[in-house]
MARKE-695995 format. One line per field, with one value per residue (C-alpha): chain; x, y, z. Coordinates in steps of 0.1 Angstrom, whole numbers, m for minus. Example, Ala and Ser with C-alpha at 12.3 -4.5 7.8 and 13.67 -1.06 7.14 Angstrom:
chain	c(A, A)
east	c(123, 137)
north	c(m45, m11)
up	c(78, 71)
//
This chain:
chain	c(A, A, A, A, A, A, A, A, A, A, A, A, A, A, A, A, A, A, A, A, A, A, A, A, A, A, A, A, A, A, A, A, A, A, A, A, A, A, A, A, A, A, A, A, A, A, A, A, A, A, A, A, A, A, A, A, A, A, A, A, A, A, A, A, A, A, A, A, A, A, A, A, A, A, A, A, A, A, A, A, A, A, A, A, A, A, A, A, A, A, A, A, A, A, A, A, A, A, A, A, A, A, A, A, A, A, A, A, A, A, A, A, A, A, A, A, A, A, A, A, A, A, A, A, A, A, A, A, A, A, A, A, A, A, A, A, A, A, A, A, A, A, A, A, A, A, A, A, A, A, A, A, A, A, A, A, A, A, A, A, A, A, A, A, A, A, A, A, A, A, A, A)
east	c(0, 13, 15, m1, 28, 24, 50, 50, 63, 75, 93, 101, 128, 125, 93, 78, 44, 60, 86, 59, 39, 70, 79, 43, 45, 78, 65, 35, 59, 67, 31, 10, m21, m30, m13, m36, m26, m37, m41, m11, m11, 9, 24, 46, 82, 86, 119, 136, 161, 146, 133, 127, 102, 67, 65, 42, 33, 13, 11, 7, m4, 8, 13, 49, 59, 70, 105, 107, 118, 114, 152, 155, 125, 140, 173, 153, 134, 167, 179, 147, 155, 190, 176, 153, 184, 186, 222, 237, 225, 246, 220, 193, 159, 172, 152, 151, 136, 123, 119, 104, 97, 82, 54, 43, 48, 16, 17, 55, 73, 109, 139, 173, 199, 185, 148, 122, 86, 61, 78, 84, 70, 43, 15, 25, 30, 1, 18, 17, m17, m37, m30, m32, m67, m79, m68, m71, m89, m98, m64, m42, m5, 12, 16, m8, m43, m56, m67, m51, m82, m79, m42, m49, m78, m55, m28, m27, m37, m12, m21, m5, m20, m43, m52, m41, m70, m64, m67, m39, m17, m21, m14, m50)
north	c(0, 34, 60, 94, 118, 153, 180, 215, 243, 277, 308, 342, 354, 363, 357, 335, 329, 318, 297, 278, 272, 261, 237, 223, 217, 199, 177, 168, 151, 124, 117, 88, 108, 144, 165, 179, 215, 238, 275, 296, 313, 341, 335, 352, 340, 315, 314, 334, 363, 397, 415, 383, 387, 372, 336, 322, 286, 257, 220, 193, 157, 131, 94, 89, 69, 34, 30, 64, 61, 87, 93, 95, 119, 141, 143, 152, 180, 194, 195, 215, 239, 244, 249, 276, 295, 282, 285, 265, 279, 306, 314, 291, 298, 325, 339, 314, 312, 277, 253, 218, 194, 160, 161, 125, 94, 74, 57, 54, 63, 69, 84, 87, 114, 130, 123, 121, 110, 123, 157, 162, 198, 198, 194, 226, 248, 268, 275, 238, 229, 259, 249, 211, 215, 223, 189, 166, 181, 147, 130, 119, 121, 87, 84, 113, 111, 145, 153, 180, 202, 195, 204, 236, 246, 243, 267, 304, 327, 342, 378, 375, 342, 347, 328, 345, 347, 333, 368, 380, 352, 365, 401, 412)
up	c(0, m9, 19, 19, 24, 37, 29, 45, 23, 35, 21, 34, 9, m27, m48, m21, m38, m71, m53, m34, m66, m84, m55, m55, m93, m89, m61, m83, m107, m81, m71, m84, m79, m84, m58, m31, m24, 5, 1, 7, 41, 57, 91, 117, 116, 145, 164, 137, 139, 148, 118, 97, 69, 71, 59, 32, 40, 24, 26, m1, 1, m24, m29, m40, m70, m64, m51, m34, 2, 29, 30, m8, m9, 18, m2, m33, m14, m2, m38, m47, m19, m33, m68, m54, m41, m5, 9, 38, 71, 88, 114, 129, 113, 90, 61, 32, m3, 3, 32, 26, 54, 54, 80, 77, 56, 60, 94, 95, 127, 120, 139, 123, 123, 91, 94, 122, 112, 119, 121, 158, 160, 133, 158, 176, 146, 134, 101, 93, 109, 94, 58, 67, 82, 47, 34, 64, 95, 110, 103, 132, 129, 138, 176, 184, 199, 187, 152, 131, 139, 176, 177, 157, 180, 210, 196, 204, 175, 150, 142, 108, 98, 69, 37, 5, m19, m54, m69, m46, m59, m94, m84, m90)
//
């Protein structure tokens, strides 16, 4: 059985809207089914250097092509980040053109040096949960007893969190 994979996307440097759309289109090429895409949301930079630009965030859900492993997929996502202009980190949580994180890989629970599944902080990050609730409000991340919606409802509000309307994406 093929796993449903959730990937979180973020950007706060460069043409963030187009970078997120570009990354979604690239991720769609490795999915067996049509990629499910959330809206794009703005969010407050979390644990970032003072003065960091606002983030744009989204999530996608896919079923990876046969033969793709979580580790191989992570490596490929890191290559996409590099293609989008991301440089090696100089400062923790600095501004970046593209950040791609695997949130979950079906029901897999995994813990290695390079990859922890499900993502260990996804359930406490509004910038992940707000877009994800559009796609899977009643889903449970492996090892958790609350649904995506329940986790989201328990978080404090983010004054900058808002959905970008499609007309805004096109500059209208």
